[in-house]
FIVOKOL-374397 format. One record per residue: x, y, z of N, C-alpha, C in turn. Coordinates in steps of 0.05 Angstrom, whole numbers, plus 32768, in hexadecimal, padded with zeros to 4 digits. Example, Ala and Ser with C-alpha at 12.3 -4.5 7.8 and 13.67 -1.06 7.14 Angstrom:
REM FIVOKOL-374397
81087F8E809C80F67FA6809C81087FBE809C 81017FD3808E81117FEB808F81028001809D 
This chain:
REM FIVOKOL-374397
7FF381727FA67FD781637FAF7FE181527FC9 7FD981497FDA7FD2813F7FF27FDE811E7FEF 7FED811A80037FF480FF7FF97FE080E27FFB 7FCF80ED80077FBA80DB80147FA880D37FFC 7FB080DC7FE77FA380DA7FC97FB180CA7FB6 7FCF80CD7FC57FDF80BB7FB17FDD809B7FB3 7FCB80867FB47FC080737FBD7FD3805D7FA8 7FDF80547FB07FF3804D7F9D7FF480257FAF 7FE780207FB67FE480057FC07FD07FF67FB9 7FC97FDF7FB67FAC7FD27FA77F957FCB7FB4 7F937FE37FC47F7A7FDB7FD47F717FFD7FD4 7F5D7FFA7FD07F4580187FD87F38801C7FF6 7F2780347FFE7F18803D80117EFE8039800E 7EE88036800A7ED3803780017EBF803C801B 7EBE805D801E7EA7805980367EBA804D8050 7EB7803B805D7ECF802E80777ED480128070 7ED5800E805E7ED57FF180527EEF7FEF8039 7F007FD9803F7F127FD8802A7F0E7FC58013 7F0E7FC77FFE7F0E7FB17FEC7F287FB27FD7 7F277F9E7FCD7F3F7F9A7FBC7F387F9B7FA1 7F467FAF7F907F417FB97F737F537F9D7F62 7F487F9D7F4C7F567F927F347F6F7F9C7F2B 7F837F8A7F287F9F7F8D7F247FA87F977F06 7F927F897EF87F987F757EE07F877F927EC6 7F867FA57ECA7F7D7FAE7EB37F977FB27E9C 7FA97FB97EA17FBF7FAD7E8A7FBE7F9E7E76 7FB77F887E847FB37F727E757F997F697E65 7F837F857E687F6C7F867E547F6F7F917E49 7F807F9E7E417F857FB17E2C7F8C7FA27E13 7F787FA57DFD7F877F897DE57F7E7FAA7DD1 7F7F7F977DBA7F8A7FA27D9A7F6E7F9E7D8A 7F6A7FB07D7E7F537FA87D677F597FB67D4D 7F6F7FB37D427F737FBB7D2E7F837FCA7D38 7F7F7FF27D387F90800B7D337F7D800B7D50 7F6A80007D637F5F80127D777F617FFB7D89 7F67800B7D9F7F6F7FFE7DC17F5780017DD5 7F4D7FE97DE37F387FE57DED7F437FE37E0D 7F3A7FF27E217F377FEE7E417F277FE67E47 7F267FD27E507F0F7FC97E5C7F097FCF7E7C 7EF17FD07E8B7EE97FD27EA37F097FBF7EC1 7F117FCC7EC27F217FBF7ED37F177FBB7EF7 7EFF7FCF7EFA7EFC7FD17F157EEE7FBA7F1D 7EED7FAB7F3C7EDF7F977F457EC37FA57F48 7EAF7F947F527E947F8B7F567E947FA27F76 7EA97FA77F867EAB7FC17F977E9E7FD47F99 7EA27FE17F777E9E7FF27F667E827FF57F62 7E807FE77F4E7E5E7FDD7F467E607FCC7F38 7E487FBE7F317E437F9B7F2E7E527F957F15 7E5D7F827F0F7E607F797EF27E5C7F697EED 7E427F687EFA7E2B7F537EEE7E1A7F667EDB 7E157F5E7EC17E077F777EB47DED7F797EC4 7DDB7F627EC37DC27F6B7ED27DC17F757EEA 7DD57F6A7EFB7DD17F7C7F147DD67FA07F12 7DEC7F9E7EFB7DF37FBE7EF37DE17FC97EEE 7DCF7FBE7ED87DBE7FCB7ED37DA57FD27EE7 7D9D7FBE7EF97D827FC27F097D8C7FDE7F25 7DAC7FD97F257DB87FF37F387DB080097F2A 7DC280067F127DBA80277F0F7D9A802B7F01 7D8C801D7F037D7680237EFC7D61802C7F12 7D70801E7F347D6080277F427D6B80427F4C 7D8880477F4A7D95805C7F567D85807B7F40 7D8180787F2A7D6D80837F137D5A80917F23 7D4980727F2E7D2D807A7F277D2D808E7F4A 7D3C807D7F5A7D4180917F767D3C80AC7F76 7D6080B17F5D7D6280D27F5C7D4680E67F55 7D3980D67F3E7D2480E07F347D1380E67F49 7D0880D37F5B7CED80D87F6F7CFD80E37F83 7D1680E87F897D2080F57FA07D2D81087FA7 7D3F81147F8A7D5081227F8E7D5581247F70 7D3A81387F637D3581427F4B7D3781607F50 7D3D81687F337D5481847F327D3D81887F1B 7D35819A7F1F7D2681AD7F087D2E81C27EF9 7D2C81BB7EDC7D3981CD7ECA7D3A81B67EB1 7D4781D47E9B7D4B81BC7E827D6481B77E77 7D62819A7E767D7881877E797D8881977E64 7D7C819E7E4B7D9281AA7E387DA781B87E40 7DA581C67E537DB281DD7E687DC481D97E70 7DC881B77E7D7DD481B27E847DEF81AD7E80 7E0581C17E897E2681BA7E7F7E3681AF7E8A 7E3B81A07E9F7E4881957EBB7E42818D7ED0 7E4C81887EDF7E4481757EF47E6281707F09 7E50816B7F1C7E73815D7F2E7E64814D7F3C 7E6981307F397E65811F7F4A7E7481007F54 7E6981027F6F7E8180E57F7E7E8780CB7F66 7E9E80BB7F757EA280B17F617EB080987F74 7E9E808C7F927EA0807D7F9D7E8C80617F90 7E9680467FA47E8780377F947E6A803E7F91 7E5B802B7F787E3B803A7F7E7E3080327F8D 7E2F80217FA17E27801B7FB57E22802F7FC9 7E3D803B7FC87E3B80577FDE7E30806F7FC9 7E3980787FBA7E3A808E7FAC7E2480977F94 7E2380797F867E1080747F6C7DF380877F71 7DEC80887F857DD380987F867DD780B97F88 7DE880BC7F8C7DF280DF7F8D7DFC80E77F6C 7E0F80D07F647E0C80DA7F4B7DF880D17F38 7DEA80C37F3A7DCF80C27F2F7DB780D97F2F 7DBA80ED7F4A7DB180FD7F4C7DB581127F37 7DD081177F327DDD81277F207DDE81247EFF 7DEA810B7EFA7DDB81047EE17DC680FC7EDC 7DAF80F97EE77D9480F97EE07D8D81157ED8 7D9581327ED57D8E81497ED37D9981507EB4 7DAD81387EAB7DB6814E7E907DA781357E7B 7DA281487E627DA281407E467DA781277E42 7D94810D7E357DA580FC7E307DAB80FD7E15 7DAB810A7E0D7DB681117DE87DDA811A7DEC 7DE081207E047DFF812D7E0B7E0381187DEC 7E1D81227DE87E2F810C7DCE7E44810D7DDC 7E5481237DE87E6A81127DF47E6F811F7E0F 7E7E81107E227E8781147E427E9F811F7E42 7EB2812B7E4D7EC3813A7E5C7EBE81297E7D 7ED7811A7E7D7ED7810C7E9D7EEF81177EA8 7EEB812B7EBC7F05813C7EC87F0B81277EDF 7F1D811D7EE77F1F810B7EFC7F3C810B7F0A 7F3681117F277F51810E7F377F6180EB7F32 7F7F80F67F357F8680D47F357F9080CA7F52 7F8780B67F577F8A80A87F6F7FAC80987F70 7FAC808F7F5E7FCB80807F517FDD80897F48 7FDF80937F367FFA80A17F2F7FFB80BA7F33 801B80C07F37801A80E97F3F802E80EF7F23 802081067F1F8031810F7F03801B812D7F02 802881397EF68026815B7EF38015815B7ED3 8004816A7ED37FF5816C7EB97FD681607EBD 7FCF81547EA67FB7814C7E977FB9812F7E95 7FB781197E987FBF81037E857FA580FC7E7B 7FB480ED7E5E7FA580EC7E3F7F9980CA7E43 7F8A80C47E3C7F8780A87E3B7F93809D7E2B 7F9C80897E277FAB80767E097F9F80587DFF 7F7C80647DFE7F6E80517DF77F5980607DE7 7F4C80527DD67F34805C7DC57F1B80547DCD 7F1680407DDA7EFB80387DE87EFF80307DFE 7EEB802E7E147EE880227E347ECC800A7E32 7ED77FF47E377EC07FE87E3D7EBB7FE17E53 7EA27FEC7E587E977FDB7E787E7A7FC77E6F 7E6F7FBB7E877E5F7FA77E827E497FA97E77 7E437FC97E717E317FDB7E5D7E337FDC7E44 7E4D7FD37E3D7E577FDA7E1D7E6F7FE87E1A 7E737FF57E057E937FF67DFA7E85801A7DFC 7E9A802D7E047E9680487E047EAC80567DF6 7EA380687DD87EC5806C7DC77ED3807F7DD3 7EE9808A7DD37EF980997DDD7EF580AD7DC8 7EF180CF7DCD7EEA80E07DBB7F1180E17DB0 7F1E80DC7D997F3380D77D957F3A80F77D8D 7F1E81027D707F27811B7D6C7F3781377D8C 7F1A81327D987F2881357DB67F3C813B7DC1 7F4A811F7DCB7F62811A7DCD7F7D81227DC3 7F7781267DA47F8281387D987F83814D7D97 7F7581597D967F7381747DA07F8781847DB9 7F8081697DC77F8781777DE57FA481777DE7 7FB781637DD97FCA815A7DDB7FDA81707DCF 7FCD81827DC27FDD819B7DBA7FED81AF7DD0 7FDA81AA7DE47FED81BB7DFA7FFD81A87E0D 800E81AD7E0E802581A07E26801F81977E3D 800C819F7E4B7FFE819D7E5E7FEB81857E63 7FE281797E477FD381647E3F7FE4814F7E3A 7FF281367E478003811D7E3E7FFB80FB7E4D 800E80F17E3E7FFC80D87E43800C80D27E5A 800680C27E6E801B80B97E8B800D80A07E89 802580867E8A8026806B7E7D800F80657EA5 7FFD804F7E9F7FFB80477EAF7FE180597EBD 7FDE80727EB97FCC80857ECB7FB0806D7ECA 7FA780727EB37F8D80637EB57F8980447EB5 7F9C80357EC87F9A801F7EC97F8C800D7EDD 7F92801D7EEF7F7680157F097F6C80317F15 7F5D80477EFD7F5E80637F097F3980607F0E 7F3380557F2B7F1180587F247F0180767F24 7F0C80897F277EFE80A17F2A7EF080A77F0B 7F0280987EF07EF3809A7ED97ED880847ED9 7EE480697EDE7ED880537ED97EC180517EE2 7EBC805F7F067EA1805D7F127E9080767F04 7E9380837EEB7E8580987EE37E7780847EBF 7E87807C7EC27E7B80697EA77E5F805E7EA6 7E5A804A7EB17E4380447EB07E2D804F7EBD 7E2F805F7ECE7E14807E7ED27E1380917EB4 7E2B809A7EA77E24809E7E907E1680897E79 7E1E80737E797E0A80637E687DF480597E6A 7DF4805D7E8E7DD3805C7E8C7DC480797E90 7DC880877E827DB980A27E817DBC80AC7E6A 7DD580AB7E517DD080B57E367DD480A57E31 7DC680B07E097DBF80987DF87DD5808C7DE9 7DED80997DE27E03809B7DD57E1280B17DD9 7E2B80AC7DDB7E4580C37DE47E5B80B27DE4 7E6F80C57DE07E8D80C17DDD7E9680CE7DFB 7EB580C57E027EB580D07E157ED780DE7E17 7EE380EB7E207EFE80FC7E2C7EFF80FC7E3F 7F0880DF7E487F1A80D87E747F2D80E47E6F 7F2E80F47E7C7F4B810A7E807F4A80FB7EA5 7F6780F87EAF7F7181057EC47F7D81137ED2 7F7581207EDE7F8081357EED7F9C813E7F06 7FB3813B7EF57FC581377F0A7FC981557F16 7FE9815B7F237FF1817C7F317FF081867F22 7FE181A07F197FE881BC7F0D7FE781CE7F24 800381E27F19800181FE7F1D7FEF82117F19 7FED82297F247FDA823A7F277FD582407F0A 7FE582487EFD7FEF82587EDE7FE282367ED2 7FDA82267ED97FD7820F7EC27FBA820B7EBB 7FAB82147ED07F8E82177ECC7F7D821D7EBA 7F8682337EB27F7F82457EA27F82823A7E82 7FA482307E837FA982207E677F9882087E5E 7F9081F57E827F8281E07E757F6981E57E69 7F5D81FD7E7A7F3E82057E747F4482137E59 7F5282267E527F4C822E7E367F5B82207E1C 7F6382037E267F6881EA7E0E7F4A81D27E0D 7F4281CE7E297F2781C87E267F1281D37E21 7F1381F47E167EFB81F87E0E7EF681F97DF6 7F1381E77DE77F0681E77DC67EF881D57DC6 7EF281BB7DDC7EED81AD7DC67ECA81A37DDF 7EC981B97DEB7EA981C07DF97E9981CE7DEA 7E8481C47DDE7E6E81D07DD87E5581C17DDF 7E3A81C57DDB7E2081C97DE47E1C81B17DE6 7E1D819A7DD97E2181847DE47E3281777DF4 7E4181847DFF7E5781767E147E4E81787E2A 7E5B81657E407E5181667E617E7081627E5E 7E6D81727E787E87816C7E8D7E8581647E9F 7E9681497EAE7E8A814A7EC37EA581397ED5 7EA1814D7EEA7EB381487F037EBB81317F13 7EC6811E7F187EC981147F277EC981157F3D 7EC5811D7F4B7ECD811C7F757EBB81157F83 7ECA81127F997EC081117FB67EC481227FCB 7EB481257FDC7EBA813D7FE77EC981338001 7EC3813E801D7ED6813680307ED5811A803A 7EF1810F80417EF480F9804C7EFE81018062 7EEC80F580707EF280EF80997EF880E280A0 7F0D80E380B47F0C80C980CF7F2F80B980C5 7F3580AF80DC7F5280A580D87F58809680BA 7F47808380B37F4E8075809A7F50808E8081 7F4B80A980847F5680BB80717F6180D9807B 7F7680D380937F8A80DF80A27F78810180A6 7F5E80FC80A87F50811B80AE7F37811880BA 7F46811980DB7F3A810A80F47F3181258104 7F26813D80F87F22815281077F0B8152811D 7EFD814081167EDA814281287ED181318138 7ED3812B81537EC98114815D7EB6811C816C 7E9D8128816C7E88812F81797E7A81408158 7E59812C81597E49814381467E5A8144812B 7E67812B81247E78812C81107E66812380F4 7E55811D80EE7E4E812280CD7E39813C80CD 7E3A814C80E37E28816880E57E48817680D8 7E60817780E77E79818080E77E83817B80CD 7E78816280BB7E86816080A17E7881728092 7E5A8176808F7E4B817C808A7E53819B807F 7E5A81A880A07E5C81C680987E7881CC8091 7E8E81B3808D7EA381BD807C7E9E81B38062 7E8481A580537E7E81A2803B7E7281B28030 7E6181B980477E5381D9803F7E6081F18030 7E7A81F380457E8C820A803B7E9881FC801C 7E9C81ED80197EA381E07FFA7E9081E97FE5 7E7381E07FEF7E5F81E07FDA7E5F81FE7FD4 7E5882147FE67E6082337FE77E76823D7FD7 7E8E82327FE27EA682367FC77E9482327FA4 7E91821C7FA07E8F820A7F8C7E7782217F7D 7E6582277F8B7E52823D7F857E4D82517F82 7E69825F7F837E7582777F807E82827F7F6D 7E8C82637F5D7E97825C7F437EAE82627F42 7EC182717F587EDC82797F547EEF826E7F68 7F07826C7F4F7F1F82557F637F2282647F7D 7F2982787F7B7F3B82857F927F2082847FB0 7F0782847FA97EFD827C7FC27EF9825E7FCD 7F0982517FB17F0282357FB87F19822E7FC7 7F3382357FBD7F5082367FC37F4B82377FE0 7F40824F7FE07F43826580087F2E82488018 7F1B8241800D7F06822A801D7F1B821A8025 7F2F8210800A7F3F81F480147F508201802A 7F608212802A7F6D821B803C7F6282208052 7F4A8225805C7F3E822A80797F3982058076 7F2B81F980767F1F81EA807A7F3A81CA8075 7F4781CD80657F5481BA805F7F478197804F 7F3281A880447F17819880407F32817E8030 7F28816C802E7F37814E80227F1E814E8002 7F1E815E7FF27F0E81527FDB7F2981517FCA 7F2681347FC87F3381297FB17F3481347F93 7F1E813C7F8B7F2081477F6C7F2181657F74 7F2F816F7F837F35818E7F807F3A81987F6C 7F54818F7F5D7F5C81997F407F4B81917F28 7F4081867F287F28817C7F117F1681927F17 7F0A81997F307EF081AA7F397EFD81C87F2D 7F1B81CC7F397F2781E37F2C7F2881EC7F13 7F2981D97F017F2781D17EEB7F0F81DD7EDB 7EF381D87EE97EDA81DA7EE27ED381F27EE7 7EDC82087EFE7ED682227EFF7EEA82357EF1 7F03821C7EEE7F1182327ED17EFD823C7EBA 7EEF82207EB47EE9821E7E967EC982347E91 7EBA82367EB47EA8823E7EB37EB182627EC1 7EC6826D7EC67ED482807EC47EDD82907EAB 7EE3827F7E9B7EE082917E7B7ECB82867E6F 7EB882857E6F7EA282807E6B7E9C82717E59 7EB382587E5B7EA8823B7E427E9482327E45 7E7882397E4F7E5D82277E547E5182427E4C 7E5F825C7E4F7E44826B7E597E4182747E6D 7E2C82817E777E24828D7E917E1C82757E9D 7E1A82637EB77E1982497EB97E07825C7EE2 7DFB82497EEC7DFE82407F0D7DFB82277F14 7DFE82217F287DFE820A7F327DE882077F4B 7DDC81E77F4C7DC881E17F537DCF81BC7F6B 7DCD81C87F7E7DCE81AA7F8C7DBD81967F92 7DC681797F857DB5816A7F7F7DB081567F93 7DCB814E7F9F7DC281437FBA7DDC813E7FC9 7DDB813A7FE07DF181397FF87DF481248002 7DFE8119800F7DFF80FC80297E2080F9802C 7E2580EE803B7E3880DC803A7E3380BF803F 7E5180B2803D7E528092803F7E4B80828058 7E4A808D80717E3D8086808A7E2280878080 7E168098807F7DF7809C80807DEC8093806C 7DF58086804F7DF2806E803C7DF1805B804E 7E11805480607E0D803780647DF28037807F 7DF0804780877DCD8044809E7DB98041808A 7DBC804D80777DA1805480627D9D8039804F 7DAF802180467DAF8012803C7DAB7FF28045 7D8F7FDD803F7D8B7FCA804E7D8F7FBC8028 7DA87FA9802B7DAF7FA680187DA97FB98004 7D9E7FB37FEA7D9D7FCA7FD37D837FCE7FD5 7D7C7FD27FED7D5F7FF07FEC7D6D80017FFC 7D6C801B7FFE7D69803480087D6080458013 7D5C804880297D4C805E80397D4B807E8034 7D3E8080802D7D5280A5801C7D5A80B58032 7D3C80B480487D3C80C2805C7D5880C38073 7D6280AC80737D72809F80857D8B80B88078 7D8D80B880617DA280CC804F7DA780DF805A 7D9180F0806E7D94810B806E7D8D81088091 7D9880EC80987D8D80F180BB7DB380F780D1 7DAA80F780E07DCB80F780F07DCF80D980F5 7DE280D681027DED80C0810C7E0580BD8128 7DFC80AA81367E1680AA81437E3280B58142 7E4180B9814E7E6080C8814D7E6480AB8146 7E69809D81577E76807281557E72806D813A 7E58807781227E53806C810E7E5D808380F8 7E68808E80FD7E7580A080E87E8D80B080EA 7E9F809480F17EC080A380F67ECF80A080E2 7EC8809080D07ECC809280B67EB5809B80A5 7EB880AC80947EA680B680807EB580C48066 7EA280C180537EAE80CF80377E8F80DA8029 7E8F80F380287E7A810180247E7881058003 7E59810A7FFB7E5A80FD7FDD7E4A81207FD5 7E47812A7FBD7E3481437FB97E2F81407F97 7E1781427F8A7E1481447F757E1281617F6F 7E18816E7F677E1C81877F587E13818D7F38 7E00819C7F2D7DFA81A07F0D7DFD81BC7F0F 7E1181C67EF67E1281E47EF17E0581E37ECF 7DF781F77ED17DDD81F97EBE7DE1820E7EB6 7DD9821A7E957DD182327E8F7DBB82417E9A 7DAD822C7EA97D94823B7EAD7D92824A7ECD 7D9582677EC87D9782747EE17D8082637EF0 7D7B82657F057D6982667F277D5882737F21 7D50828C7F1E7D3C82A07F1F7D2F829E7F0A 7D2E82967EF27D2082937EDF7D0882747EE1 7D0D826A7EF97CFD824C7EFD7CE082557F10 7CD082487F077CBC82437F1B7CC882497F3A 7CBE82597F4A7CC0825B7F647CC282397F78 7CB3822A7F677CB3820D7F747CC481FE7F70 7CCE81FF7F597CEC81F47F477CFF81FF7F50 7CFF82197F6A7D1C82237F687D3482117F79 7D1F81FD7F8D7D2B81F67F997D2D81DA7F91 7D4881C77F9F7D4681AA7F8F7D3A819B7FA1 7D3081817F9F7D21816B7FAF7D3881757FBF 7D4B81717FC37D5B81657FD97D5E817D7FE8 7D63818F7FE37D6581AB7FF37D4181B48009 7D3481A87FF07D1B81A380057D1B81928019 7D2A817980127D1F8161802C7D3A816E804B 7D4C817C803F7D61818B804E7D5681A28061 7D4B81AF80537D3681BF80627D2281BC807C 7D1581A0806B7D04819680847D1181838098 7D29817A80937D3A816E80A67D3F818980C2 7D4981A380B07D5981B580C17D3981B880D2 7D2481B980CA7D1081CD80D57D0781B480F3 7D0A819A80E67D07818681027D1F81838111 7D39819081077D4F818381177D5181A3812B 7D4581B881217D4C81D281367D3481CA8150 7D1D81BB81447D0B81B8815A7D1481AB8169 7D1A819081637D2A817C81747D38818D8184 7D52819A81807D6081A1817D7D6281B181A6 7D4981CB81967D3A81DB81A67D3881C781C3 7D2381B781BC7D1C81A481D07D2F818F81E3 7D41818A81D87D52817A81DD7D6E819581EF 7D6A81A481F57D7581BA82057D9181DA81EB 7D8D81D581D77D9781E281BE7DB581CA81C6 7DC181B081CC7DCD81A781D17DE881A781B5 7DE081AB819F7DE981A781837DF681CB817F 7E0881D081717E0381ED816E7DFE81F38153 7DE6821781557DD7820E81407DE282088119 7E008216811E7E0B821181077E0B81FB80FC 7E0E81E3810A7E0D81C880FF7DF681BE80F9 7DDF81CA81057DC781BF80F87DC081CD80D5 7DD281E080CE7DC681E680B57DCB81CE8097 7DC281DB80877DC781C480737DDF81CD8063 7DD881C3804C7DFA81D1803A7DEE81E58033 7DFE81F4802E7DE58218802A7DFC821C800C 7DE3820D7FFE7DE182127FE27DCF822C7FD7 7DD582377FC27DC6824A7FBA7DA6824E7FC1 7D96822C7FC07D7E82297FC47D6E82307FD7 7D86822C7FEA7D7B8226800A7D87824B8013 7D95825E800A7D9D827780137D98828C8007 7D7A82847FF57D6A82937FE97D5D82A58000 7D5382BE7FF97D4582CC80187D2B82C88004 7D1882BD801C7CFE82B6801B7CF182B1802F 7CD882B9802C7CCB82B880477CC28295804C 7CB3829180617CA7827C80657C9B82778076 7C8A8260807A7C81824E80957C8082378093 7C88823580AC7C85821780BF7C6D820E80C7 7C5E81F780BB7C4781F080C27C5281D080D0 7C4381CD80F27C4581B380FD7C2781AD8100 7C21819180F87C0D818880F07C0F815F8104 7C00815C810F7BFB8149811A7BF881348107 7BF28116810D7BFA810080F67BDB80FC80F8 7BCA810881017BA9810C80F97BA7811B80F2 7BB5813280E87BA9814080D07B9F816080E3 7BA3816580FD7B9D817D810D7BC0818A8111 7BB781A2810D7BC281B581137BD781B5812F 7BF181B881297C0181BB81437C1581D8814A 7C0F81E981367C1E81F681367C25820B8115 7C25822081127C2C822D80F97C3182498104 7C4C824E80F87C5F826880FD7C76826E80DE 7C66828680DC7C7B829380C17C7A82AD80C3 7C9482B380AF7CA382CC80A87C9482D08084 7C8182EE808A7C8282EA80687C9682F78051 7CA2830C80607CB4831180587CD58311806E 7CE6831380657D0C830D80707D16831B8064 7D2F831F806C7D428325806C7D5B8311806B 7D5682F980777D5C82E580807D5C82D3806A 7D7982C2806C7D7382A380517D658292805E 7D5C828D80457D45827580537D4A82608063 7D65825280647D68824380767D6482488096 7D71826A809C7D60827480B27D55827580BA 7D42827B80AA7D20827B80AA7D1A826A80B5 7D22825180A27D13823180AB7D14823180C9 7D35822F80D47D40822E80ED7D3182398103 7D27824F80F87D21825D810D7CFF82628113 7CF2825980FA7CD2825E80FE7CCB823A8106 7CDC822881017CD2820C81067CCD8211812A 7CDF822081357CE78223814F7CC982338162 7CC28241814C7CB38256814E7C94824F8156 7C92823181357C7D822881377C7982128154 7C8A81FC81587C8981F481657C8B81F98181 7C95821D81917C8F822081AA7C84823281B2 7C80824B81947C7C826881A27C568267818D 7C4D825381827C2C825481757C20825B818B 7C11827381957BFE827A81AA7BEC826481A6 7BE08262819E7BCB824B81997BD6823681AD 7BE0822981A97BEA820D81B97C01820D81CC 7C0281F981D57C1981FB81EF7C3281F281E3 7C4981FF81EB7C6081F781DF7C6281CF81D9 7C7181D281C37C7081B181BD7C8481A781D7 7C7F818A81D37C8F817E81EB7C9E816381DB 7CAE814F81E27CC4813881DC7CAB812681D8 7C96812781E37C82810B81E37C78811881CA 7C75812781B97C65813881A57C7A81358188 7C90812D81967C9E813881737C9881218166 7C94810B816F7C9880F381577C8180EB8145 7C61810281587C45810681497C4681238137 7C5C812981367C51814181237C5F8140810B 7C5A814E80EB7C62814B80D97C6E816980C8 7C79816D80C57C88818B80BD7C7F8192809D 7C7281AA809D7C6A81B7807F7C7181D1807B 7C8881D0806B7C9581EE80627C8581F58051 7C78821780577C70821E80317C8D8233802D 7C9D824380177CA8824E800F7C9A82657FFF 7C9D827C800B7C8A82927FF97C9B82A57FE8 7C8D82AD7FDA7C9182C87FC97C8A82DF7FD2 7C9D82F67FC87C95830D7FE27C7C831E7FD8 7C7083227FEB7C5283297FE77C4F83487FDA 7C3E83547FCD7C3683657FB77C18836A7FBC 7C18838C7FC47BFE83907FBE7BEB83927FA7 7BCE83817FAB7BBF83837F967BA9839F7F9C 7BA583A37F7C7B8983BB7F807B7283BD7F91 7B65839B7F9B7B4883937FA77B4E83747FA5 7B3883767FB17B3583527FBD7B2A83407F99 7B25834A7F917B1F83487F737B3683377F63 7B4F83407F707B6383407F647B75831E7F72 7B6883157F7F7B6F83017F8B7B6682E47F86 7B7882D37F807B6D82BD7F6D7B6C82A37F85 7B5A82A17F957B5282857FA37B66826B7F9F 7B7982667FAC7B8882487FA57BA282507F98 7BA1826B7F8F7BC582717F837BC882777F9A 7BBA82947FA27BD082AC7FB67BC882A57FCE 7BE182AD7FE27BDA82B27FFB7BD282C98000 7BBA82D6801D7BBA82ED80177BC582FF802B 7BC9830F80317BCF8324804C7BB7833A804C 7B9F8337805A7B94834C80637B9A835B8073 7B928375806B7B99838F80827B8183A38085 7B7E83A8809F7B6B83C480997B6783CB80BA 7B6A83ED80AD7B6A83FA80CB7B55840280D4 7B4A83FA80EB7B3F83FD81027B458411811F 7B2A8416812A7B3C843081427B4C842E8151 7B51840E81547B6D840C81667B8383F7815D 7B80840281407B9A840281347B9783E98117 7BB383E1810E7BA383C980F67B9A83B280FD 7B8A83A680F27B89838680F57B8E837680D9 7B93836580E27BA8835580C57BA8833980C8 7BA2832380AD7B9D830A80B77BAF830780A0 7BB682E980A17BC382DC80807BB582C1807A 7BB382C080667BB282A680617BC48295804B 7BD0828280517BE58271803B7BD782678027 7BE4826A800D7BDA82607FF37BC6823F7FF3 7BDA823380087BCF821480087BB28212801F 7BB2822B802C7B99822C803D7B7A823F802B 7B8B824F801B7B6F825B800C7B6982437FF3 7B7F822E7FEC7B6E821C7FDE7B56820F7FEF 7B59820A80097B4181FE80147B2482068014 7B20822080037B0A822D80067B0282237FF2 7B0E821A7FE47AFF820B7FC37AEE821E7FB2 7B0A82357FAD7AFD82447F9A7AE682617FA3 7AE0825F7FB07ACD826B7FC37AE3828F7FD7 7AD8829F7FC77AF282B57FCB7AE282BA7FE3 7ACB82C37FDE7AB782D97FF47AC082BF8016 7AB382A9800F7AB8829780277AD3829A8035 7AE4829780277B0A829E802E7B1082C3803F 7AFE82D3802D7B0482E7803B7AFE82F08052 7ADC82E1805B7AC882E1806D7ADA82D7808B 7AE682BF80807AFD82B5809C7B0F82BC8098 7B1E82C6808A7B3982D9808F7B2B82F4809E 7B1E82FA80987B13831780AE7B1A830A80C7 7AFF82F880CF7AF982EF80E97B1782EA80F2 7B3282DF80EC7B4882D980EB7B5482F180F4 7B55830280E57B62831F80F07B4A83348107 7B37832681197B25832B81267B0E8344811B 7B0C833F80FF7AF9835380F87AE2834680F8 7ACF835380EC7AAC834480E37AB3833280C5 7AA7831F80C57A9F831380AE7AA5831F8090 7A958341809B7A93834380837AA7835F8079 7AB58364808B7ACE837880817AD783828071 7ADD836180667AEF836A80507AE583758033 7AD38374803A7AC4838C80247AC9839F801C 7AD383B3802A7AD983CA802E7AEB83DB8048 7AFE83E8803F7B1383ED804A7B2783D98049 7B2D83C780477B4583B3804B7B5B83B98034 7B6D83B8803C7B8A83AB80257B8C839A801A 7B93838B80127B9B837280107BB6836B7FF6 7BC8835F80037BE083517FF67BE183327FE9 7BF0832B7FD87BF183167FD07C07830E7FD8 7C0D82F07FD07C2182E17FCE7C2382C77FC3 7C3382BC7FB97C3082987FB77C49828A7FC8 7C3882717FC07C5482637FD87C5082457FCB 7C6682337FD37C6382157FCC7C6E820E7FE8 7C5981EE7FE77C6381E380077C7081CB7FFE 7C8581C280127C8E81A580157C8D819F802D 7C898180802C7C83816F80477C93815F804D 7C8C815680667C9F813C80697C9181218067 
């Protein structure tokens, strides 16, 4: 492990601010008969020690997560999470976006956390029976601990838990989401290559369908404060590109790909060993078949810009910042591992709310960058490349003025490109190549709102009677003397005809340059579905 992570002094860095940690955890351990109580030791720099304020902060984070970072799916099928462990002020919302996806009835939580204080090999076991936070006491699952003790890679490491924030930061969030649960808090040290299989094999014995595995890890630590100071311009975008490679490697569910990413990027992911344990658990089938979804992503620099006291402007979490405001930054990602395959969800649920906002940001950034002379390399405009934004799908980008009038609309119904590339391309086409309008100008940019419609592949129907107005997008084609005439209406356009199929088809015929009633004979029809999201 890089020496950066071996913090042996009495202070830690959160974002770019230094906070003094409490050093009195050992004196807070007491005995209740044969039971050992470990009390919360972190200062209020990490989360409020005031019960009312802590409850209020947790509620705010979960409400914001529900409203802005929703992930559709069955909570009972969520098996594991990767969540950040900075102070709640910075990373609490990101963590809440992942915790919000889990079943409140989960009965046991295994926390895999990196060691920021002690240096050791193997996995440290807790030497206490209960953990007390301001929200109450959480029992340690002693039967699971006894099971783990049977494998030598699991061991007691004196002092490992005394000041380790990566475990404790998760506990109030778990208490805020789950009804009643026990914990198996584990601190991960150095592990040799062969050790991951041994750790995963042993952990599998204590995992059942009511167990949640939580990996506590931040992503890239960038800046002079973190001894990883690679970027001097387009800093946040460059950070996102490195984090995107990390997320792609995790989505591959492959330790070799994750290791290759670490070697290539030198990414300062503090929980790398804990992540590899999770990947090994997945590889050996400890959860059954799983897929990964991205609940949220942002940096500490963006959160600093988004906060006004206790209020958070979520839109600013997607925005860029001047390089001077991003010199020191820590990245946070909320990843959800579920038994529910992405493909079985309805089309409109296959993108998370985060991914939809990220694609809207990409569309606007692509237009802005063109107006500014393509000053930013295209690859730095791309969002985190999760499976959702990499899916192959057609799309339309529509630009509307604030008064509701159309300003441009271009799309691709079929494509072999991933969705994020399609969006970047057609956003520029809508702004500058829609023949019905003059190219968009800089002065107009703030007066347009962006609407994205993601499409399912079109399919041919026997005739117009198979078209469902308001549900289907329609492609009309007719062979005439001078060639094929065609026109398209998106699903939301067909809704505007109030269920009147004949009126809609007459309008579509005129759009194709045909007579109003030419749709009645000799036409071919294809239908598709779509879902839209907008700024």
